[in-house]
The first five atom37 places (N, CA, C, CB, O) and aatype in JSON, in Angstrom:
{
  "aatype": [13, 13, 15, 11, 5, 14, 7, 15, 10, 15, 15, 15, 19, 19, 19, 7, 7, 3, 7, 15, 11, 19, 0, 2, 9, 15, 5, 17, 1, 15, 0, 6, 3, 9, 0, 0, 13, 1, 0, 3, 14, 1, 13, 0, 3, 18, 12, 11, 15, 9, 9, 6, 10, 0, 0, 7, 6, 15, 19, 12, 7, 8, 16, 16, 18, 15, 8, 16, 7, 7, 19, 6, 2],
  "atom_mask": [
    [1, 1, 1, 1, 1],
    [1, 1, 1, 1, 1],
    [1, 1, 1, 1, 1],
    [1, 1, 1, 1, 1],
    [1, 1, 1, 1, 1],
    [1, 1, 1, 1, 1],
    [1, 1, 1, 0, 1],
    [1, 1, 1, 1, 1],
    [1, 1, 1, 1, 1],
    [1, 1, 1, 1, 1],
    [1, 1, 1, 1, 1],
    [1, 1, 1, 1, 1],
    [1, 1, 1, 1, 1],
    [1, 1, 1, 1, 1],
    [1, 1, 1, 1, 1],
    [1, 1, 1, 0, 1],
    [1, 1, 1, 0, 1],
    [1, 1, 1, 1, 1],
    [1, 1, 1, 0, 1],
    [1, 1, 1, 1, 1],
    [1, 1, 1, 1, 1],
    [1, 1, 1, 1, 1],
    [1, 1, 1, 1, 1],
    [1, 1, 1, 1, 1],
    [1, 1, 1, 1, 1],
    [1, 1, 1, 1, 1],
    [1, 1, 1, 1, 1],
    [1, 1, 1, 1, 1],
    [1, 1, 1, 1, 1],
    [1, 1, 1, 1, 1],
    [1, 1, 1, 1, 1],
    [1, 1, 1, 1, 1],
    [1, 1, 1, 1, 1],
    [1, 1, 1, 1, 1],
    [1, 1, 1, 1, 1],
    [1, 1, 1, 1, 1],
    [1, 1, 1, 1, 1],
    [1, 1, 1, 1, 1],
    [1, 1, 1, 1, 1],
    [1, 1, 1, 1, 1],
    [1, 1, 1, 1, 1],
    [1, 1, 1, 1, 1],
    [1, 1, 1, 1, 1],
    [1, 1, 1, 1, 1],
    [1, 1, 1, 1, 1],
    [1, 1, 1, 1, 1],
    [1, 1, 1, 1, 1],
    [1, 1, 1, 1, 1],
    [1, 1, 1, 1, 1],
    [1, 1, 1, 1, 1],
    [1, 1, 1, 1, 1],
    [1, 1, 1, 1, 1],
    [1, 1, 1, 1, 1],
    [1, 1, 1, 1, 1],
    [1, 1, 1, 1, 1],
    [1, 1, 1, 0, 1],
    [1, 1, 1, 1, 1],
    [1, 1, 1, 1, 1],
    [1, 1, 1, 1, 1],
    [1, 1, 1, 1, 1],
    [1, 1, 1, 0, 1],
    [1, 1, 1, 1, 1],
    [1, 1, 1, 1, 1],
    [1, 1, 1, 1, 1],
    [1, 1, 1, 1, 1],
    [1, 1, 1, 1, 1],
    [1, 1, 1, 1, 1],
    [1, 1, 1, 1, 1],
    [1, 1, 1, 0, 1],
    [1, 1, 1, 0, 1],
    [1, 1, 1, 1, 1],
    [1, 1, 1, 1, 1],
    [1, 1, 1, 1, 1]
  ],
  "atom_positions": [
    [[130.45, -14.54, -6.02], [130.32, -13.69, -4.98], [131.36, -13.33, -3.75], [129.29, -14.13, -4.52], [131.78, -12.22, -3.43]],
    [[131.65, -14.64, -3.14], [132.51, -14.86, -1.79], [133.9, -14.27, -2.37], [132.63, -16.69, -1.17], [134.38, -13.21, -1.95]],
    [[134.49, -15.02, -3.34], [135.65, -14.9, -3.8], [135.98, -13.41, -4.31], [135.76, -15.9, -4.78], [137.16, -13.1, -4.44]],
    [[135.08, -12.59, -4.56], [135.51, -11.26, -5.02], [135.54, -10.44, -4.19], [134.87, -10.74, -5.91], [135.83, -9.27, -4.46]],
    [[135.25, -10.89, -2.89], [135.1, -9.69, -1.62], [136.27, -9.48, -1.07], [134.16, -10.05, -0.36], [137.02, -10.41, -0.76]],
    [[136.59, -8.13, -0.88], [137.89, -7.85, -0.33], [138.18, -8.66, 0.86], [138.02, -6.44, -0.01], [137.2, -8.85, 1.58]],
    [[139.41, -9.24, 1.27], [139.79, -9.74, 2.34], [139.43, -11.36, 2.1], [0.0, 0.0, 0.0], [139.89, -12.15, 2.93]],
    [[138.63, -11.89, 0.99], [138.26, -13.22, 0.89], [139.62, -14.03, 0.78], [137.28, -13.43, -0.33], [140.26, -13.71, -0.23]],
    [[140.12, -14.84, 1.43], [141.25, -15.83, 1.27], [140.89, -17.22, 0.62], [141.83, -16.09, 2.65], [141.5, -17.72, -0.32]],
    [[139.87, -17.75, 1.25], [139.4, -19.24, 0.57], [138.02, -19.39, 0.99], [140.31, -20.67, 1.11], [137.53, -18.62, 1.82]],
    [[137.28, -20.47, 0.37], [136.01, -20.82, 0.72], [135.87, -22.4, 0.39], [134.97, -19.9, -0.04], [135.99, -22.7, -0.8]],
    [[135.67, -23.26, 1.14], [135.35, -24.55, 0.86], [134.13, -24.93, 1.5], [136.38, -25.4, 1.21], [133.74, -24.48, 2.57]],
    [[133.34, -26.07, 0.53], [132.03, -26.51, 1.13], [132.13, -27.94, 1.42], [130.81, -26.24, 0.21], [132.28, -28.69, 0.45]],
    [[132.07, -28.4, 2.46], [132.44, -29.65, 3.08], [130.92, -30.51, 3.18], [133.24, -29.34, 4.66], [130.02, -30.04, 3.88]],
    [[130.76, -31.69, 2.48], [129.5, -32.42, 2.55], [129.67, -33.66, 3.19], [128.9, -32.64, 1.24], [130.41, -34.54, 2.73]],
    [[128.83, -33.79, 4.53], [128.85, -35.08, 5.31], [128.63, -36.34, 4.63], [0.0, 0.0, 0.0], [128.08, -36.35, 3.53]],
    [[128.93, -37.19, 5.09], [129.05, -38.54, 4.26], [127.7, -39.0, 3.82], [0.0, 0.0, 0.0], [127.5, -39.52, 2.72]],
    [[126.62, -38.76, 4.86], [125.35, -38.97, 4.26], [124.83, -37.94, 3.58], [124.47, -39.33, 5.11], [123.86, -38.28, 2.9]],
    [[125.1, -36.82, 3.52], [124.66, -35.68, 2.83], [123.69, -34.8, 3.49], [0.0, 0.0, 0.0], [123.1, -33.89, 2.91]],
    [[123.55, -35.12, 4.79], [122.55, -34.45, 5.65], [122.99, -33.03, 6.09], [122.29, -35.3, 6.89], [122.15, -32.17, 6.37]],
    [[124.34, -32.81, 6.15], [124.91, -31.79, 7.08], [126.01, -31.38, 5.68], [125.69, -32.48, 8.88], [126.59, -32.17, 4.93]],
    [[126.02, -30.03, 5.69], [126.85, -29.21, 5.02], [127.63, -28.29, 5.88], [126.12, -28.51, 4.09], [127.06, -27.7, 6.8]],
    [[128.94, -28.13, 5.65], [129.63, -26.86, 6.15], [130.39, -26.15, 5.27], [130.47, -27.1, 7.19], [131.33, -26.64, 4.64]],
    [[129.93, -24.74, 5.18], [130.72, -23.86, 4.24], [131.99, -23.03, 5.04], [129.62, -22.74, 3.53], [131.62, -22.19, 5.86]],
    [[133.08, -23.17, 4.91], [134.21, -23.01, 5.72], [134.99, -21.84, 4.81], [135.06, -24.53, 5.98], [135.56, -22.25, 3.79]],
    [[135.04, -20.59, 5.07], [135.5, -19.43, 4.76], [136.55, -18.9, 5.45], [134.64, -18.68, 4.77], [136.4, -18.68, 6.65]],
    [[137.56, -18.66, 4.9], [138.8, -17.94, 5.62], [139.0, -16.32, 4.88], [140.38, -19.03, 5.33], [139.12, -15.98, 3.71]],
    [[138.96, -15.57, 6.11], [139.29, -13.91, 5.81], [140.22, -13.65, 6.16], [138.58, -12.88, 6.29], [140.74, -14.37, 7.01]],
    [[140.88, -12.49, 5.69], [141.98, -11.61, 6.27], [141.83, -10.98, 7.76], [142.13, -10.46, 5.32], [142.7, -10.87, 8.62]],
    [[140.46, -10.59, 7.8], [140.22, -9.84, 9.04], [138.62, -10.04, 9.5], [140.6, -8.2, 8.78], [137.75, -10.41, 8.71]],
    [[138.39, -9.74, 10.89], [137.01, -9.74, 11.36], [136.48, -8.56, 10.43], [136.84, -9.49, 13.08], [135.5, -8.79, 9.72]],
    [[137.03, -7.4, 10.42], [136.74, -6.26, 9.64], [136.19, -6.58, 8.27], [137.92, -5.45, 9.52], [135.11, -6.11, 7.88]],
    [[137.0, -7.43, 7.49], [136.42, -7.85, 6.18], [135.12, -8.52, 6.11], [137.3, -8.71, 5.56], [134.25, -8.21, 5.3]],
    [[134.97, -9.57, 7.11], [133.87, -10.36, 7.44], [132.87, -9.3, 7.61], [134.07, -11.3, 8.67], [131.81, -9.35, 7.0]],
    [[133.16, -8.35, 8.41], [131.82, -7.31, 8.7], [131.29, -6.7, 7.35], [132.25, -5.9, 9.74], [130.11, -6.79, 7.01]],
    [[132.24, -6.11, 6.64], [132.17, -5.57, 5.55], [131.22, -6.34, 4.36], [133.49, -5.39, 5.24], [130.28, -5.88, 3.72]],
    [[131.84, -7.7, 4.32], [130.92, -8.58, 3.63], [129.84, -8.84, 3.98], [131.27, -9.57, 3.45], [129.03, -9.07, 3.08]],
    [[129.37, -8.91, 5.33], [128.09, -9.16, 5.82], [127.26, -8.01, 5.75], [128.13, -9.62, 7.12], [126.05, -8.19, 5.79]],
    [[127.76, -6.75, 5.64], [126.94, -5.39, 5.35], [126.48, -5.3, 3.75], [127.98, -3.98, 5.73], [125.58, -4.55, 3.37]],
    [[127.26, -6.2, 2.82], [126.79, -5.96, 1.64], [125.3, -6.62, 1.12], [127.84, -6.34, 0.87], [125.01, -7.81, 1.07]],
    [[124.63, -5.7, 0.81], [123.27, -6.01, 0.62], [123.03, -7.48, -0.36], [122.62, -4.65, -0.07], [122.0, -8.15, -0.34]],
    [[123.92, -7.67, -0.96], [124.19, -9.09, -1.73], [124.0, -10.22, -0.58], [125.92, -9.19, -2.45], [123.2, -11.16, -0.69]],
    [[124.82, -10.01, 0.51], [125.06, -10.88, 1.45], [123.48, -11.37, 2.01], [126.05, -10.15, 2.55], [123.17, -12.56, 1.91]],
    [[122.63, -10.46, 2.54], [121.52, -10.79, 3.03], [120.37, -11.43, 2.05], [121.14, -9.68, 3.64], [119.52, -12.24, 2.43]],
    [[120.52, -10.86, 0.63], [119.84, -11.94, -0.31], [120.35, -13.38, -0.31], [119.97, -11.5, -1.75], [119.64, -14.38, -0.33]],
    [[121.65, -13.34, -0.29], [122.35, -14.85, -0.25], [121.97, -15.65, 0.82], [123.88, -14.83, -0.14], [121.85, -16.87, 0.65]],
    [[121.72, -15.04, 2.11], [121.38, -15.81, 3.16], [120.05, -16.21, 3.23], [121.69, -15.22, 4.24], [119.78, -17.22, 3.89]],
    [[119.11, -15.55, 2.63], [117.57, -15.7, 2.46], [117.45, -16.84, 1.64], [116.81, -14.46, 1.8], [116.46, -17.56, 1.75]],
    [[118.49, -17.11, 0.72], [118.13, -18.38, -0.02], [118.81, -19.56, 0.6], [118.52, -18.31, -1.54], [118.37, -20.64, 0.23]],
    [[119.75, -19.58, 1.43], [120.31, -20.59, 2.28], [119.2, -20.85, 3.14], [121.59, -20.2, 3.04], [118.61, -21.93, 3.09]],
    [[118.78, -19.68, 4.13], [117.85, -20.11, 5.05], [116.54, -21.07, 4.35], [117.35, -18.75, 5.75], [115.95, -21.89, 5.04]],
    [[116.25, -20.87, 3.13], [115.0, -21.39, 2.53], [115.34, -22.93, 2.63], [114.68, -20.8, 0.92], [114.49, -23.78, 2.89]],
    [[116.63, -23.2, 2.41], [117.21, -24.77, 2.42], [117.32, -25.31, 3.28], [118.27, -25.08, 2.05], [116.88, -26.46, 3.36]],
    [[118.1, -24.56, 4.5], [118.33, -25.24, 5.57], [118.44, -24.43, 6.69], [119.35, -25.98, 5.43], [118.26, -23.21, 6.59]],
    [[118.75, -25.06, 7.92], [118.91, -24.35, 9.25], [120.39, -24.24, 9.31], [118.26, -25.15, 10.58], [121.08, -25.07, 8.72]],
    [[120.94, -23.23, 10.03], [122.27, -23.05, 10.44], [122.68, -22.2, 11.48], [0.0, 0.0, 0.0], [121.91, -21.69, 12.3]],
    [[123.87, -22.05, 11.44], [124.64, -21.22, 12.49], [126.02, -20.55, 12.04], [124.96, -22.17, 13.69], [126.87, -21.21, 11.45]],
    [[126.19, -19.35, 12.32], [127.57, -18.9, 11.98], [128.24, -19.11, 13.15], [127.72, -17.46, 11.5], [127.68, -19.16, 14.24]],
    [[129.73, -19.25, 12.93], [130.69, -19.49, 13.91], [132.0, -18.86, 13.43], [130.82, -21.0, 14.2], [132.5, -19.24, 12.37]],
    [[132.65, -17.79, 14.26], [133.71, -17.37, 13.74], [135.0, -17.82, 14.75], [133.51, -15.89, 13.49], [134.87, -17.79, 15.97]],
    [[135.94, -18.14, 14.27], [136.94, -18.57, 14.85], [138.44, -18.43, 14.05], [0.0, 0.0, 0.0], [138.47, -17.73, 13.04]],
    [[139.62, -19.09, 14.51], [140.76, -18.87, 13.82], [141.4, -20.11, 13.53], [141.59, -18.01, 14.49], [140.95, -21.06, 14.17]],
    [[142.33, -20.36, 12.72], [142.86, -21.14, 11.87], [144.08, -21.55, 12.88], [143.15, -20.43, 10.41], [145.0, -20.8, 13.19]],
    [[143.88, -23.07, 13.38], [145.34, -23.29, 14.29], [146.1, -24.25, 13.51], [145.16, -23.97, 15.94], [147.13, -24.62, 14.07]],
    [[145.84, -24.78, 12.29], [146.29, -25.78, 11.63], [145.64, -25.81, 10.1], [146.03, -26.98, 12.46], [144.43, -25.91, 9.88]],
    [[146.68, -25.71, 9.09], [146.19, -25.77, 7.76], [146.92, -26.68, 6.77], [146.19, -24.46, 7.25], [148.14, -26.47, 6.79]],
    [[146.61, -27.47, 6.07], [147.4, -28.35, 5.21], [146.74, -28.54, 3.93], [147.65, -29.68, 5.83], [145.69, -29.17, 3.79]],
    [[147.51, -27.84, 2.84], [147.18, -28.04, 1.47], [147.96, -28.36, 0.51], [146.72, -27.16, 1.07], [149.03, -27.76, 0.41]],
    [[147.6, -29.42, -0.46], [148.46, -29.54, -1.54], [149.91, -30.23, -1.11], [0.0, 0.0, 0.0], [150.87, -30.06, -1.85]],
    [[150.05, -31.01, 0.09], [151.47, -31.23, 0.5], [152.11, -30.32, 1.01], [0.0, 0.0, 0.0], [153.32, -30.56, 1.02]],
    [[151.82, -29.34, 1.46], [152.44, -28.18, 2.09], [151.92, -27.98, 3.55], [152.15, -26.92, 1.24], [150.7, -27.91, 3.7]],
    [[152.69, -27.88, 4.6], [152.16, -27.69, 5.93], [152.18, -26.07, 5.69], [153.14, -28.4, 7.32], [152.95, -25.46, 4.96]],
    [[150.96, -25.45, 6.64], [151.06, -23.95, 6.87], [151.0, -23.78, 8.22], [150.0, -23.11, 6.21], [151.06, -22.64, 8.7]]
  ]
}
C-alpha cells in the first residue's frame, strides 16, 4: 500500500531490541505527497488497525544523512 503511492521513496520498519517499540520510517518526495497519501481513504483504515495495536505519534522531518548498501548519500 505505501510503496504504490505517488511520491513514496522508501519505507522501513525498525523494531527495538526488546521488541516493545517499533518505528515506521517512510521517505517521501514532498510534503504534498504525504498529504495526498493521508487523504486516501485506505490510509484511515490502515491507521485504525495500527491504533488498535499500539499508541503512536507522527513526526515529519527531513533527512540529514543516509547510508545505504555501502554508498553514502
